DRENDO-1510 file (C-alpha; in Angstrom, 1 decimal, always signed):
<recs>
REC; n; res; u; v; w
REC; 1; MET; -2.7; +99.2; +14.2 .
REC; 2; GLN; -0.2; +99.1; +17.1 .
REC; 3; HIS; -1.1; +98.8; +20.8 .
REC; 4; ASP; +0.9; +100.3; +23.5 .
REC; 5; GLU; +1.6; +98.7; +26.9 .
REC; 6; THR; -1.0; +101.0; +28.6 .
REC; 7; GLU; -3.7; +99.9; +26.3 .
REC; 8; LEU; -2.8; +96.2; +26.8 .
REC; 9; ASP; -2.9; +96.6; +30.7 .
REC; 10; HIS; -6.3; +98.2; +30.9 .
REC; 11; ARG; -8.1; +96.8; +27.9 .
REC; 12; PRO; -10.9; +94.4; +29.0 .
REC; 13; VAL; -10.5; +91.0; +27.5 .
REC; 14; ALA; -14.2; +90.4; +27.0 .
REC; 15; GLU; -16.2; +93.4; +25.7 .
REC; 16; THR; -19.4; +91.5; +25.2 .
REC; 17; PRO; -22.9; +92.5; +26.2 .
REC; 18; ASP; -24.1; +91.6; +29.7 .
REC; 19; ASN; -26.6; +89.1; +28.3 .
REC; 20; SER; -24.0; +87.3; +26.1 .
REC; 21; PRO; -22.6; +84.0; +27.2 .
REC; 22; TYR; -19.6; +84.3; +25.0 .
REC; 23; ARG; -16.2; +85.9; +25.9 .
REC; 24; VAL; -14.9; +86.2; +22.4 .
REC; 25; SER; -16.7; +89.2; +20.8 .
REC; 26; GLU; -16.8; +90.0; +17.1 .
REC; 27; ASP; -14.8; +93.1; +17.7 .
REC; 28; GLU; -12.1; +91.1; +19.4 .
REC; 29; VAL; -11.8; +88.7; +16.6 .
REC; 30; THR; -11.4; +91.7; +14.2 .
REC; 31; GLU; -8.8; +93.3; +16.4 .
REC; 32; VAL; -6.8; +90.1; +16.7 .
REC; 33; GLY; -6.9; +89.7; +12.9 .
REC; 34; GLU; -5.7; +93.3; +12.5 .
REC; 35; ALA; -2.9; +92.7; +14.9 .
REC; 36; LEU; -1.8; +89.6; +13.0 .
REC; 37; LYS; -1.9; +91.6; +9.8 .
REC; 38; ASN; +0.4; +94.2; +11.4 .
REC; 39; ASP; +2.7; +91.7; +13.1 .
REC; 40; ASP; +1.7; +93.0; +16.5 .
REC; 41; THR; +2.6; +89.6; +18.1 .
REC; 42; GLN; +2.7; +91.2; +21.6 .
REC; 43; PHE; -1.0; +92.1; +21.5 .
REC; 44; VAL; -1.9; +88.6; +20.3 .
REC; 45; SER; +0.1; +86.9; +22.9 .
REC; 46; LYS; -1.4; +89.1; +25.6 .
REC; 47; ILE; -4.9; +88.2; +24.5 .
REC; 48; LEU; -4.2; +84.4; +24.4 .
REC; 49; ASP; -2.5; +84.5; +27.8 .
REC; 50; GLU; -5.7; +86.0; +29.4 .
REC; 51; TYR; -8.1; +83.6; +27.6 .
REC; 52; HIS; -9.5; +80.4; +28.9 .
REC; 53; ALA; -8.6; +77.4; +26.8 .
REC; 54; ALA; -12.1; +77.1; +25.4 .
REC; 55; ASP; -12.1; +80.8; +24.5 .
REC; 56; GLN; -8.7; +80.3; +22.7 .
REC; 57; ALA; -10.3; +77.6; +20.7 .
REC; 58; ASP; -13.3; +79.9; +19.8 .
REC; 59; LEU; -10.9; +82.6; +18.7 .
REC; 60; ILE; -8.8; +80.3; +16.6 .
REC; 61; GLU; -11.9; +78.9; +14.9 .
REC; 62; GLN; -13.4; +82.3; +14.0 .
REC; 63; LEU; -10.2; +83.6; +12.4 .
REC; 64; SER; -9.8; +83.3; +8.7 .
REC; 65; PRO; -7.6; +80.3; +7.6 .
REC; 66; ARG; -4.7; +82.7; +6.8 .
REC; 67; ASN; -4.9; +84.5; +10.2 .
REC; 68; ARG; -5.4; +81.2; +12.0 .
REC; 69; ARG; -2.1; +79.9; +10.5 .
REC; 70; ARG; -0.4; +83.2; +11.4 .
REC; 71; LEU; -1.6; +83.0; +15.0 .
REC; 72; VAL; -0.3; +79.5; +15.5 .
REC; 73; GLU; +3.0; +80.4; +13.9 .
REC; 74; VAL; +3.7; +83.5; +16.1 .
REC; 75; ALA; +2.0; +82.6; +19.4 .
REC; 76; ARG; +2.1; +78.8; +19.6 .
REC; 77; GLU; +3.6; +78.9; +23.1 .
REC; 78; GLN; +0.5; +80.7; +24.4 .
REC; 79; ILE; -2.0; +78.2; +23.0 .
REC; 80; LYS; -3.0; +75.9; +26.0 .
REC; 81; PRO; -3.0; +72.2; +25.3 .
REC; 82; GLU; -6.7; +72.0; +26.4 .
REC; 83; ALA; -7.6; +74.5; +23.7 .
REC; 84; LEU; -6.5; +72.0; +21.0 .
REC; 85; THR; -9.0; +69.5; +22.3 .
REC; 86; GLU; -11.8; +72.1; +22.0 .
REC; 87; LEU; -11.2; +72.8; +18.3 .
REC; 88; ASP; -13.5; +71.6; +15.5 .
REC; 89; GLU; -11.9; +68.6; +13.8 .
REC; 90; THR; -11.2; +70.4; +10.6 .
REC; 91; VAL; -9.5; +73.3; +12.4 .
REC; 92; ARG; -7.7; +70.9; +14.7 .
REC; 93; ASP; -6.2; +69.2; +11.7 .
REC; 94; GLU; -5.0; +72.5; +10.3 .
REC; 95; VAL; -3.3; +73.5; +13.6 .
REC; 96; ILE; -1.8; +70.1; +14.1 .
REC; 97; GLU; -0.3; +70.3; +10.6 .
REC; 98; ILE; +1.6; +73.5; +11.6 .
REC; 99; LEU; +2.9; +72.2; +14.9 .
REC; 100; GLU; +6.1; +70.1; +15.1 .
REC; 101; PRO; +5.7; +66.5; +16.4 .
REC; 102; ARG; +7.6; +67.4; +19.6 .
REC; 103; GLU; +5.2; +70.2; +20.3 .
REC; 104; ILE; +2.2; +68.0; +19.8 .
REC; 105; ALA; +3.8; +65.4; +22.1 .
REC; 106; ALA; +4.5; +68.0; +24.8 .
REC; 107; ALA; +0.8; +69.1; +24.7 .
REC; 108; MET; -0.4; +65.5; +24.9 .
REC; 109; THR; +1.6; +64.8; +28.0 .
REC; 110; GLU; -0.4; +67.5; +29.8 .
REC; 111; LEU; -3.7; +66.0; +28.8 .
REC; 112; GLU; -5.8; +63.0; +29.9 .
REC; 113; ALA; -5.4; +60.1; +27.6 .
REC; 114; ASP; -8.8; +60.5; +26.0 .
REC; 115; ASP; -8.0; +64.2; +25.1 .
REC; 116; ALA; -4.6; +63.2; +23.9 .
REC; 117; VAL; -6.0; +60.6; +21.5 .
REC; 118; TYR; -8.4; +63.3; +20.0 .
REC; 119; LEU; -5.4; +65.2; +18.8 .
REC; 120; ILE; -3.7; +62.5; +16.8 .
REC; 121; GLN; -6.4; +59.9; +16.0 .
REC; 122; ASP; -6.8; +61.2; +12.5 .
REC; 123; LEU; -3.1; +61.5; +11.7 .
REC; 124; ASP; -1.6; +59.1; +9.2 .
REC; 125; ASP; +0.5; +56.3; +10.7 .
REC; 126; GLU; +3.8; +57.9; +10.0 .
REC; 127; ASP; +2.9; +61.3; +11.6 .
REC; 128; ARG; +1.3; +59.6; +14.5 .
REC; 129; ARG; +4.3; +57.4; +15.2 .
REC; 130; GLN; +6.6; +60.5; +15.2 .
REC; 131; VAL; +4.4; +62.2; +17.8 .
REC; 132; LEU; +4.2; +59.0; +19.9 .
REC; 133; ASP; +8.0; +58.6; +19.7 .
REC; 134; ALA; +8.4; +62.1; +21.1 .
REC; 135; MET; +6.3; +61.3; +24.2 .
REC; 136; PRO; +7.6; +59.9; +27.5 .
REC; 137; ALA; +7.2; +56.1; +27.7 .
REC; 138; ALA; +4.5; +56.1; +30.3 .
REC; 139; ASP; +2.3; +58.6; +28.6 .
REC; 140; ARG; +2.9; +56.9; +25.2 .
REC; 141; ALA; +1.7; +53.6; +26.6 .
REC; 142; ASP; -1.6; +55.1; +27.8 .
REC; 143; VAL; -2.3; +56.8; +24.5 .
REC; 144; GLU; -1.4; +53.6; +22.5 .
REC; 145; ALA; -3.7; +51.6; +24.8 .
REC; 146; ALA; -6.5; +54.0; +24.1 .
REC; 147; LEU; -5.9; +53.9; +20.3 .
REC; 148; SER; -6.2; +50.1; +20.4 .
REC; 149; TYR; -10.0; +50.5; +21.0 .
REC; 150; PRO; -12.4; +51.4; +18.2 .
REC; 151; GLU; -13.4; +55.0; +17.7 .
REC; 152; GLU; -16.4; +56.3; +19.6 .
REC; 153; THR; -16.2; +53.6; +22.3 .
REC; 154; ALA; -15.7; +53.8; +26.0 .
REC; 155; GLY; -12.1; +52.7; +25.7 .
REC; 156; ARG; -11.4; +55.9; +23.8 .
REC; 157; LEU; -13.3; +58.0; +26.3 .
REC; 158; MET; -11.9; +56.7; +29.5 .
REC; 159; GLN; -9.2; +58.1; +31.6 .
REC; 160; ARG; -6.6; +55.7; +33.0 .
REC; 161; ASP; -5.9; +57.6; +36.2 .
REC; 162; PHE; -8.2; +56.5; +39.0 .
REC; 163; ILE; -8.2; +55.6; +42.6 .
REC; 164; ALA; -9.0; +52.1; +43.6 .
REC; 165; VAL; -8.8; +50.6; +47.1 .
REC; 166; PRO; -9.7; +47.2; +48.7 .
REC; 167; SER; -12.9; +47.0; +50.7 .
REC; 168; TYR; -11.2; +46.1; +54.0 .
REC; 169; TRP; -9.3; +49.4; +54.1 .
REC; 170; ALA; -10.4; +52.0; +56.7 .
REC; 171; VAL; -11.4; +55.5; +55.8 .
REC; 172; GLY; -8.3; +56.9; +57.5 .
REC; 173; GLN; -6.0; +54.6; +55.5 .
REC; 174; THR; -7.7; +55.6; +52.3 .
REC; 175; ILE; -7.3; +59.3; +53.1 .
REC; 176; ASP; -3.6; +58.8; +54.0 .
REC; 177; HIS; -3.1; +56.9; +50.8 .
REC; 178; MET; -4.4; +59.8; +48.7 .
REC; 179; ARG; -2.4; +62.4; +50.6 .
REC; 180; ASP; +0.8; +60.4; +50.1 .
REC; 181; ASN; +0.3; +59.5; +46.5 .
REC; 182; GLU; +1.6; +62.1; +44.0 .
REC; 183; ASP; +0.0; +60.4; +40.9 .
REC; 184; LEU; -3.6; +61.0; +41.7 .
REC; 185; PRO; -6.0; +62.2; +38.9 .
REC; 186; GLU; -6.4; +65.9; +38.7 .
REC; 187; ASP; -10.2; +65.6; +39.0 .
REC; 188; PHE; -12.2; +62.8; +40.6 .
REC; 189; TYR; -15.5; +62.4; +42.4 .
REC; 190; GLU; -15.5; +58.8; +43.5 .
REC; 191; ILE; -13.2; +56.1; +44.8 .
REC; 192; PHE; -13.6; +52.6; +43.4 .
REC; 193; VAL; -13.6; +49.7; +45.7 .
REC; 194; VAL; -12.2; +46.5; +44.1 .
REC; 195; ASP; -11.7; +42.9; +45.0 .
REC; 196; ALA; -8.5; +40.9; +44.8 .
REC; 197; ARG; -9.1; +40.4; +41.0 .
REC; 198; MET; -9.3; +44.1; +40.4 .
REC; 199; LYS; -13.1; +44.0; +39.7 .
REC; 200; PRO; -15.2; +46.9; +40.9 .
REC; 201; VAL; -17.5; +45.9; +43.8 .
REC; 202; GLY; -18.5; +49.4; +44.9 .
REC; 203; THR; -18.0; +53.2; +44.9 .
REC; 204; VAL; -17.5; +55.8; +47.5 .
REC; 205; ARG; -18.3; +59.4; +46.9 .
REC; 206; LEU; -15.7; +61.8; +48.3 .
REC; 207; ASN; -18.2; +63.7; +50.4 .
REC; 208; ARG; -19.2; +60.5; +52.2 .
REC; 209; LEU; -15.6; +59.5; +52.6 .
REC; 210; LEU; -14.6; +62.8; +54.2 .
REC; 211; ARG; -17.6; +62.8; +56.5 .
REC; 212; SER; -16.9; +59.3; +58.0 .
REC; 213; LYS; -14.7; +58.5; +60.9 .
REC; 214; ARG; -11.2; +57.2; +60.2 .
REC; 215; ALA; -11.8; +53.8; +61.7 .
REC; 216; VAL; -14.8; +53.1; +59.6 .
REC; 217; LYS; -14.3; +50.4; +56.9 .
REC; 218; VAL; -14.7; +51.4; +53.2 .
REC; 219; GLU; -17.1; +48.4; +52.7 .
REC; 220; ASP; -19.4; +49.9; +55.2 .
REC; 221; ILE; -19.9; +53.2; +53.4 .
REC; 222; MET; -19.6; +52.1; +49.8 .
REC; 223; GLU; -22.4; +51.9; +47.2 .
REC; 224; PRO; -22.4; +48.3; +46.1 .
REC; 225; ASP; -22.8; +46.9; +42.6 .
REC; 226; PRO; -21.7; +49.9; +40.6 .
REC; 227; VAL; -22.7; +50.4; +37.0 .
REC; 228; THR; -19.8; +49.3; +34.9 .
REC; 229; ILE; -19.1; +49.9; +31.3 .
REC; 230; ASP; -17.4; +47.5; +29.0 .
REC; 231; ALA; -14.5; +49.2; +27.2 .
REC; 232; ARG; -16.0; +48.4; +23.7 .
REC; 233; THR; -19.4; +50.0; +24.5 .
REC; 234; ASP; -20.5; +52.6; +21.9 .
REC; 235; GLN; -20.2; +56.1; +23.3 .
REC; 236; GLU; -23.9; +56.7; +22.6 .
REC; 237; GLU; -24.7; +53.8; +25.0 .
REC; 238; VAL; -22.3; +55.3; +27.5 .
REC; 239; ALA; -24.2; +58.6; +27.4 .
REC; 240; TYR; -27.5; +56.7; +27.9 .
REC; 241; LEU; -26.1; +55.0; +31.0 .
REC; 242; PHE; -25.0; +58.3; +32.5 .
REC; 243; GLN; -28.4; +59.9; +31.8 .
REC; 244; GLN; -30.3; +56.8; +33.0 .
REC; 245; TYR; -28.5; +56.4; +36.3 .
REC; 246; ASP; -27.5; +60.0; +37.0 .
REC; 247; LEU; -23.8; +59.1; +37.0 .
REC; 248; VAL; -20.9; +61.6; +37.5 .
REC; 249; SER; -18.3; +58.9; +36.8 .
REC; 250; ALA; -18.3; +55.3; +35.9 .
REC; 251; PRO; -15.7; +52.5; +35.9 .
REC; 252; VAL; -14.7; +51.0; +32.6 .
REC; 253; VAL; -13.8; +47.3; +32.6 .
REC; 254; ASP; -12.4; +44.7; +30.2 .
REC; 255; ALA; -14.1; +41.5; +29.0 .
REC; 256; ASP; -13.2; +39.8; +32.3 .
REC; 257; GLY; -14.7; +42.7; +34.4 .
REC; 258; ARG; -11.3; +44.1; +35.6 .
REC; 259; LEU; -11.1; +47.8; +36.1 .
REC; 260; LEU; -9.3; +49.7; +33.3 .
REC; 261; GLY; -10.2; +53.3; +33.7 .
REC; 262; VAL; -12.9; +55.8; +34.4 .
REC; 263; ILE; -15.3; +57.9; +32.3 .
REC; 264; MET; -16.1; +61.4; +33.7 .
REC; 265; VAL; -19.3; +63.3; +33.2 .
REC; 266; ASP; -17.6; +66.2; +31.4 .
REC; 267; ASP; -16.6; +63.8; +28.6 .
REC; 268; VAL; -20.1; +62.5; +28.4 .
REC; 269; VAL; -21.5; +66.0; +27.9 .
REC; 270; ASP; -19.3; +66.3; +24.9 .
REC; 271; VAL; -20.5; +63.0; +23.6 .
REC; 272; ILE; -24.2; +64.1; +24.1 .
REC; 273; HIS; -23.5; +67.3; +22.1 .
REC; 274; GLU; -21.7; +65.4; +19.4 .
REC; 275; GLU; -24.4; +62.7; +19.0 .
REC; 276; ALA; -27.2; +65.2; +19.0 .
REC; 277; GLN; -25.4; +67.3; +16.4 .
REC; 278; GLU; -24.7; +64.2; +14.3 .
REC; 279; ASP; -28.4; +63.2; +14.3 .
REC; 280; ILE; -29.5; +66.7; +13.3 .
REC; 281; LEU; -27.1; +66.7; +10.4 .
REC; 282; LEU; -28.1; +63.2; +9.3 .
REC; 283; LEU; -31.8; +64.1; +9.4 .
REC; 284; SER; -30.9; +66.8; +6.8 .
REC; 285; GLY; -29.0; +64.5; +4.7 .
REC; 286; VAL; -25.6; +65.8; +5.7 .
REC; 287; SER; -22.8; +64.0; +7.6 .
REC; 288; ASP; -19.7; +65.4; +9.4 .
REC; 289; ALA; -20.6; +68.9; +8.2 .
REC; 290; SER; -18.7; +71.9; +9.4 .
REC; 291; VAL; -18.5; +75.6; +8.4 .
REC; 292; HIS; -14.7; +75.1; +8.3 .
REC; 293; GLU; -14.8; +72.4; +5.5 .
REC; 294; SER; -13.7; +73.2; +2.0 .
REC; 295; VAL; -16.2; +73.8; -0.8 .
REC; 296; ILE; -15.2; +70.7; -2.7 .
REC; 297; TRP; -15.4; +68.4; +0.4 .
REC; 298; THR; -18.8; +69.9; +1.3 .
REC; 299; VAL; -20.1; +69.3; -2.3 .
REC; 300; ARG; -18.9; +65.7; -2.2 .
REC; 301; SER; -20.6; +65.0; +1.1 .
REC; 302; ARG; -23.9; +66.5; +0.1 .
REC; 303; LEU; -24.2; +65.5; -3.5 .
REC; 304; PRO; -25.1; +61.8; -2.9 .
REC; 305; TRP; -28.1; +62.7; -0.8 .
REC; 306; LEU; -29.2; +65.3; -3.3 .
REC; 307; PHE; -29.1; +62.5; -5.9 .
REC; 308; VAL; -31.2; +60.2; -3.8 .
REC; 309; ASN; -33.7; +63.1; -3.3 .
REC; 310; LEU; -33.7; +63.6; -7.1 .
REC; 311; LEU; -34.7; +59.9; -7.6 .
REC; 312; THR; -37.5; +60.2; -5.0 .
REC; 313; ALA; -38.7; +63.4; -6.7 .
REC; 314; ILE; -38.9; +61.6; -10.0 .
REC; 315; LEU; -41.0; +58.9; -8.4 .
REC; 316; ALA; -43.5; +61.6; -7.2 .
REC; 317; SER; -43.5; +63.1; -10.7 .
REC; 318; VAL; -44.4; +59.7; -12.2 .
REC; 319; VAL; -47.5; +59.6; -10.0 .
REC; 320; ILE; -48.4; +63.1; -11.2 .
REC; 321; LYS; -47.9; +62.0; -14.8 .
REC; 322; GLN; -50.6; +59.3; -14.4 .
REC; 323; PHE; -53.1; +62.1; -13.9 .
REC; 324; ASP; -52.0; +64.6; -16.5 .
REC; 325; ALA; -55.3; +64.4; -18.3 .
REC; 326; SER; -57.2; +65.2; -15.1 .
REC; 327; ILE; -54.9; +68.1; -14.5 .
REC; 328; GLU; -55.5; +69.5; -18.0 .
REC; 329; GLN; -59.3; +69.4; -17.5 .
REC; 330; MET; -59.1; +71.1; -14.1 .
REC; 331; VAL; -56.2; +73.5; -13.6 .
REC; 332; ALA; -57.1; +74.0; -9.9 .
REC; 333; LEU; -55.7; +70.6; -9.3 .
REC; 334; ALA; -52.2; +71.7; -10.2 .
REC; 335; VAL; -52.6; +74.7; -7.9 .
REC; 336; LEU; -53.8; +72.8; -4.9 .
REC; 337; MET; -51.9; +69.4; -5.0 .
REC; 338; PRO; -48.6; +70.9; -3.5 .
REC; 339; ILE; -50.5; +71.9; -0.4 .
REC; 340; VAL; -51.5; +68.2; +0.3 .
REC; 341; ALA; -48.0; +66.9; -0.2 .
REC; 342; SER; -46.3; +69.8; +1.8 .
REC; 343; MET; -48.7; +69.3; +4.8 .
REC; 344; GLY; -48.0; +65.6; +4.8 .
REC; 345; GLY; -44.2; +66.2; +4.8 .
REC; 346; ASN; -44.5; +68.6; +7.8 .
REC; 347; ALA; -46.6; +66.1; +9.7 .
REC; 348; ALA; -44.2; +63.3; +8.9 .
REC; 349; THR; -41.3; +65.4; +10.1 .
REC; 350; GLN; -43.0; +66.0; +13.4 .
REC; 351; ALA; -43.6; +62.3; +14.0 .
REC; 352; LEU; -40.1; +61.4; +12.7 .
REC; 353; ALA; -38.4; +63.8; +15.2 .
REC; 354; VAL; -40.3; +62.3; +18.1 .
REC; 355; VAL; -39.5; +58.7; +17.2 .
REC; 356; VAL; -35.8; +59.3; +16.4 .
REC; 357; ARG; -35.4; +61.0; +19.7 .
REC; 358; ALA; -37.3; +58.3; +21.5 .
REC; 359; LEU; -35.1; +55.6; +19.9 .
REC; 360; GLY; -32.0; +57.5; +20.9 .
REC; 361; MET; -33.2; +57.8; +24.5 .
REC; 362; LYS; -34.2; +54.1; +24.7 .
REC; 363; GLU; -37.8; +55.2; +25.3 .
REC; 364; LEU; -39.2; +53.4; +22.2 .
REC; 365; THR; -38.8; +49.6; +22.3 .
REC; 366; ALA; -40.6; +46.6; +20.8 .
REC; 367; SER; -42.9; +46.5; +23.9 .
REC; 368; ASN; -44.4; +50.0; +23.2 .
REC; 369; ALA; -43.9; +50.3; +19.4 .
REC; 370; LEU; -47.5; +49.4; +18.5 .
REC; 371; ARG; -48.9; +51.7; +21.1 .
REC; 372; THR; -46.7; +54.5; +19.7 .
REC; 373; LEU; -47.9; +53.7; +16.2 .
REC; 374; ILE; -51.5; +53.8; +17.2 .
REC; 375; ARG; -51.0; +57.1; +19.1 .
REC; 376; GLU; -49.3; +58.8; +16.2 .
REC; 377; GLY; -51.9; +57.5; +13.8 .
REC; 378; MET; -54.6; +59.0; +16.0 .
REC; 379; VAL; -52.7; +62.3; +16.1 .
REC; 380; GLY; -52.4; +62.2; +12.3 .
REC; 381; LEU; -56.1; +61.5; +11.9 .
REC; 382; LEU; -57.3; +64.3; +14.2 .
REC; 383; ASN; -54.8; +66.8; +12.8 .
REC; 384; GLY; -55.9; +65.7; +9.2 .
REC; 385; ILE; -59.6; +66.2; +10.1 .
REC; 386; ALA; -58.8; +69.6; +11.5 .
REC; 387; MET; -56.8; +70.7; +8.6 .
REC; 388; ALA; -59.3; +69.2; +6.2 .
REC; 389; VAL; -62.1; +71.4; +7.5 .
REC; 390; VAL; -60.0; +74.5; +7.2 .
REC; 391; ILE; -58.6; +73.8; +3.7 .
REC; 392; GLY; -61.8; +72.2; +2.4 .
REC; 393; VAL; -64.0; +75.2; +3.3 .
REC; 394; ALA; -61.4; +77.7; +2.0 .
REC; 395; VAL; -61.1; +75.9; -1.4 .
REC; 396; ALA; -64.9; +75.4; -1.7 .
REC; 397; LEU; -65.6; +79.1; -1.1 .
REC; 398; TYR; -62.7; +80.2; -3.4 .
REC; 399; TYR; -63.5; +78.0; -6.3 .
REC; 400; HIS; -67.3; +77.8; -5.6 .
REC; 401; ASN; -67.0; +74.0; -5.7 .
REC; 402; TRP; -67.9; +72.1; -2.6 .
REC; 403; LEU; -66.9; +68.8; -4.2 .
REC; 404; LEU; -63.4; +70.0; -4.8 .
REC; 405; GLY; -63.3; +71.2; -1.2 .
REC; 406; GLY; -64.3; +67.7; -0.1 .
REC; 407; VAL; -61.7; +66.1; -2.2 .
REC; 408; ILE; -58.8; +68.1; -0.9 .
REC; 409; GLY; -60.1; +67.7; +2.6 .
REC; 410; ALA; -60.3; +63.9; +2.3 .
REC; 411; ALA; -56.8; +63.8; +0.6 .
REC; 412; MET; -55.4; +65.9; +3.4 .
REC; 413; THR; -56.7; +63.5; +6.0 .
REC; 414; ILE; -55.4; +60.5; +4.2 .
REC; 415; ASN; -52.0; +62.0; +3.8 .
REC; 416; LEU; -51.6; +63.1; +7.4 .
REC; 417; VAL; -52.5; +59.6; +8.6 .
REC; 418; ALA; -50.0; +58.1; +6.1 .
REC; 419; ALA; -47.4; +60.6; +7.3 .
REC; 420; ALA; -47.8; +59.7; +10.9 .
REC; 421; PHE; -47.5; +55.9; +10.1 .
REC; 422; ALA; -44.4; +56.5; +7.9 .
REC; 423; GLY; -42.8; +58.8; +10.6 .
REC; 424; VAL; -43.0; +55.9; +13.1 .
REC; 425; MET; -42.5; +52.8; +10.9 .
REC; 426; ILE; -39.6; +53.9; +8.7 .
REC; 427; PRO; -37.2; +54.8; +11.6 .
REC; 428; LEU; -38.3; +51.7; +13.5 .
REC; 429; GLY; -37.6; +49.6; +10.5 .
REC; 430; LEU; -34.2; +51.1; +9.9 .
REC; 431; ALA; -33.3; +50.6; +13.6 .
REC; 432; ARG; -34.3; +47.0; +13.4 .
REC; 433; ALA; -32.1; +46.5; +10.3 .
REC; 434; GLY; -29.2; +47.9; +12.3 .
REC; 435; ILE; -29.1; +51.2; +10.4 .
REC; 436; ASP; -29.1; +54.5; +12.2 .
REC; 437; PRO; -32.6; +55.8; +11.7 .
REC; 438; ALA; -31.4; +59.4; +11.5 .
REC; 439; ILE; -29.4; +58.7; +8.3 .
REC; 440; SER; -32.1; +58.3; +5.7 .
REC; 441; SER; -35.5; +58.4; +7.4 .
REC; 442; THR; -36.2; +61.9; +6.0 .
REC; 443; VAL; -35.7; +60.8; +2.4 .
REC; 444; PHE; -38.1; +57.8; +2.7 .
REC; 445; VAL; -40.6; +59.6; +4.7 .
REC; 446; THR; -40.9; +62.6; +2.3 .
REC; 447; THR; -41.2; +60.1; -0.6 .
REC; 448; VAL; -44.2; +58.4; +1.1 .
REC; 449; THR; -46.0; +61.7; +1.8 .
REC; 450; ASP; -45.4; +63.1; -1.7 .
REC; 451; VAL; -46.6; +59.9; -3.4 .
REC; 452; VAL; -49.5; +59.3; -1.1 .
REC; 453; GLY; -50.5; +63.0; -1.2 .
REC; 454; PHE; -50.4; +63.3; -5.0 .
REC; 455; PHE; -52.1; +59.9; -5.6 .
REC; 456; SER; -54.9; +60.5; -3.1 .
REC; 457; PHE; -55.7; +64.0; -4.2 .
REC; 458; LEU; -55.5; +63.4; -7.9 .
REC; 459; GLY; -57.1; +60.0; -7.7 .
REC; 460; LEU; -60.1; +61.2; -5.7 .
REC; 461; ALA; -60.4; +64.2; -8.1 .
REC; 462; ALA; -60.4; +61.8; -11.1 .
REC; 463; LEU; -63.1; +59.6; -9.5 .
REC; 464; ILE; -65.4; +62.4; -8.1 .
REC; 465; LEU; -64.9; +65.5; -10.2 .
REC; 466; LEU; -64.2; +64.3; -13.7 .
</recs>
């Protein structure tokens, strides 16, 4: 399908519904795919030129691997450097593999150091060296310095371009300095005030600086004792500090407290999204999952957790095996026991979600852990009683056996209380052991609710009914 110049000039770039937040429509992805198939590179280049970098990334991700490669090959000059930083890691690696080292280096020189590092951090040493050698010396030094810090730390997140002035400068002197300096950061919201040892002693918001008289000293309008972040601080801790203290930017310091760089709020938003996504995946027994990964890679990443789940399922079946004689005598037990285990699993998941979130937000600590445990236990007890009344009456009426209704009601209450305790204690225990509570809490919690649910229901049935 060929597109003439008139169509290109008047065709809207984003034909999405008014209530849609996305600029890249399904029809547009299809049309770009058709254009690539028909070698209509002019149409593809036109679309990319009119797209925001983030929308370019969305388009590249939604294309098939074959069309994705073709787009990069024929329209690489139209791909904005910022679009590369917005790509999913799997897609980013595909695109980087197509580009030449000099092209990657050229893109990196237009990016902040933290974004530049994202492009090459997963390359092997030889490929990374080729890209770095193709960069200007100053830019290469910034990237190498960022790479010297561990992944997912403040040192990787920070930008090395910032404005720092001594406290004895006047407002006018500071403004003149910014006007005369051609190496200012592209975006900044605060000026850092430093002492003679380059240690941050305060910050000045731009709005306050511009509203002050030229003769006023910087130290008179600065906010003292700024929140500083060590360069080796984990990015999750960085996100917590920004949320806790409502920061828009924060100075990053070395072990001696000297100013190294600045972290901006836009980078922290990405971290928050990344950490939340990671916790959701880990709670499901999946890590580093992506719809762009290959089948074999996905199988390898999920199979270990499925194997762990298999072992826990066997443990639950062992409990059931102990009561096989009881089940043979009363078939209704086999029909009803999954209800008890399932309700316990759902209740545990509710408590687990609250606790994992509270741990991540630093809301749950040793000082209030017992109070939280008691609270969730009471919630489990009251919910258990409520569900016990409902299921107990229903079972009693259906099977014409009030004792059976009482047994399942009692087992339901016991299991929901156990689920609440497990949903609190297991993630707390993992956190205390230095293990991310999102990684394996679900597996342990569901094991507890299955075992307790089956044992309590079948055990009570054996004692009371048989």
